[in-house]
Phi, psi and omega in degrees: 000123185297320181299316180295321179295318179295319179294322178297317179297322182291325184267349185304329177297340182260014185303311183295320179297312180296322179298317180294319178295315180298318180296312182297313182293322181291319178295322176299319179295320181294339182270353181299328178298346178302327179298318179290321178297323178295322176296319178297319179299319180294321180280339182061028176198156177255011181301131180086359181242130182275145177276348186306313180301323179290320178293319179300318178296319180296316181295314181298315181296321179297315183287324177290330174297316177297320180293320178299320177293324182295317182270358178069037180254110184295332180294312179299320179296311183299313182299317185279341169296315176299318180297319179296316180296317178296319180298321177297319177298315181298317182294320178295318179295319179298315181296321182300320183267002178286133177304147185306319183295342183252359184297322180297320179298320179296315180298320181294322179290320177297318178297320178296319178295321180295316180296318179298312181297316180297319179299317179295318180295319177297322178301317182294335182281334185249354179286157176304122182305333181280346183246338191297321184298314181292316182291318177296320178299322179294321178297314179298318181298316179300316180294318180298317181294325178299317180291315184288334182274357183307317179297343180297337180298335182267000185296326179296326177287324178298313181292319181294315183270353182053044180210139178261021182303325185279351181269135180280087185305311182301320182291317180294316179297316179296322177297321178296313182296313182297317180297321180294317180295318179290333174297314178298318180294322178297323177296317179299320179283351184058040180258108180301321181299310182295325180294307182294322179301313185278337173299312181292326178294319177296316180296319182295311180289327177296321177297318179295320180294331182299334180290335178288336176279339182268315184243149176287164179267004179266152180300148177290132179275120182268136179286139179237142181252134178277135179258132179281000000 
């Protein structure tokens, strides 16, 4: 696309600056689960807390690391190496505080995530080199959107209660900022995959943020009637 190429040429002098911002913001986003791990540490149990978000982060970072190596982008590789290491820490901490009766279930889920990631990586090694980048990118995009769209499950409650209390504002806001920075970086790299992926991510998180402008973040006060 000629327009994308021209925009890439205009922004290319800022490549290092945007790369540094993208790296810093993404690592900050990857560290947000530490807050939940700290809550688990205080409770000394993982009861009532799902391992799925931690597994999702581990799988995404592993696959994005593979994608970074595929396109030869050191920024993507560096960020996701940090992400993989942090994800391993989160999973180990989660397992440590998991009740004994549930440890096998945790191991089985970790094993399933490992098999899934390994299968996708093996696919990238044997797929047609002329097709693998786009197809692998589509798989990554689908997985990323599933993770980012998770708060959408609560939107019916937000609209019903006219309150955004159930939506994680810091996580959504950070997702919006990080997606926007990576969109700019994708334009600089002239990568159609990164551009389209992050355009939709910006729109998705922006749509979620719009509810904070419509509804308050405090619980809806329900009217109560006194009975004589």
